[in-house]
C-alpha positions in Angstrom: 0.3 -0.2 0.5 1.2 3.7 -1.2 0.8 6.7 0.8 -0.5 10.0 -1.5 1.5 12.6 -1.2 -1.4 13.9 1.1 -1.7 11.5 3.4 2.3 10.7 3.1 2.2 14.6 4.8 -0.1 14.8 7.9 1.2 11.7 8.2 4.6 13.3 9.8 2.8 16.5 10.9 0.8 14.0 13.1 4.1 11.9 14.3 6.7 15.2 14.2 3.9 16.9 17.2 3.5 14.1 19.3 7.1 12.5 19.3 7.3 16.1 20.6 5.2 15.2 23.6 6.7 11.4 23.6 10.4 11.4 23.2 11.9 15.3 23.9 11.1 14.2 27.7 12.2 11.0 27.6 15.9 12.2 25.7 16.0 14.9 27.3 18.0 18.6 25.8 21.8 19.7 26.5 21.8 23.5 25.8 25.5 23.2 25.4 27.0 20.5 22.9 28.9 17.0 25.0 30.9 13.9 24.4 28.6 11.5 24.3 28.8 7.6 26.5 30.3 6.5 23.4 32.2 9.3 22.3 30.1 11.2 19.6 29.7 14.7 20.3 25.7 15.7 20.4 24.1 18.8 21.4 20.0 19.6 22.0 17.3 16.0 21.8 20.2 13.6 21.0 21.4 15.2 17.5 24.6 14.0 16.2 26.3 15.2 13.2 29.6 17.7 11.9 27.7 21.0 13.0 27.9 20.4 16.7 30.3 21.3 18.8 32.0 20.3 21.6 31.8 23.3 24.7 29.0 25.3 21.7 25.9 26.4 23.7 23.0 26.2 21.1 19.7 28.3 21.9 16.0 26.3 22.0 15.4 27.3 18.8 18.3 25.6 16.7 17.5 22.5 19.6 14.3 22.6 18.5 14.7 22.5 15.1 17.6 20.4 15.0 14.4 18.0 16.4 11.5 18.4 14.2 14.4 17.4 11.3 15.2 14.7 13.0 12.3 13.2 13.5 11.3 13.9 10.0 14.3 11.7 9.1 13.3 8.9 11.1 9.7 9.1 10.2 10.5 9.7 6.0 12.9 6.0 7.1 10.2 4.2 8.3 8.0 5.1 5.3 10.6 3.8 3.2 10.4 0.4 4.0 6.1 0.4 4.5 6.6 1.4 0.4 8.6 -0.3 -0.1 7.5 -3.3 -2.9 7.8 -6.3 -0.6 9.8 -9.5 -1.9 7.0 -12.4 -2.9 9.1 -16.1 -2.2 
């Protein structure tokens, strides 16, 4: 089953909205870049990447922006799996 573009957009928006109330409190938010338990530079709500700088302070706006982008990336990954053609044995 493939989702229409309109249904896909609505689904992504709903998941992003719901995830904020579930994931953010559980994950926590750190406004200063830090090395996580395995040494990966992390900031905000679990955001990693080359743009995160160890010791740099980030504001709430940047953290929210990264969080929404990270959730959308995850949602599209799941949708890609759901929309992928199924192999028939």
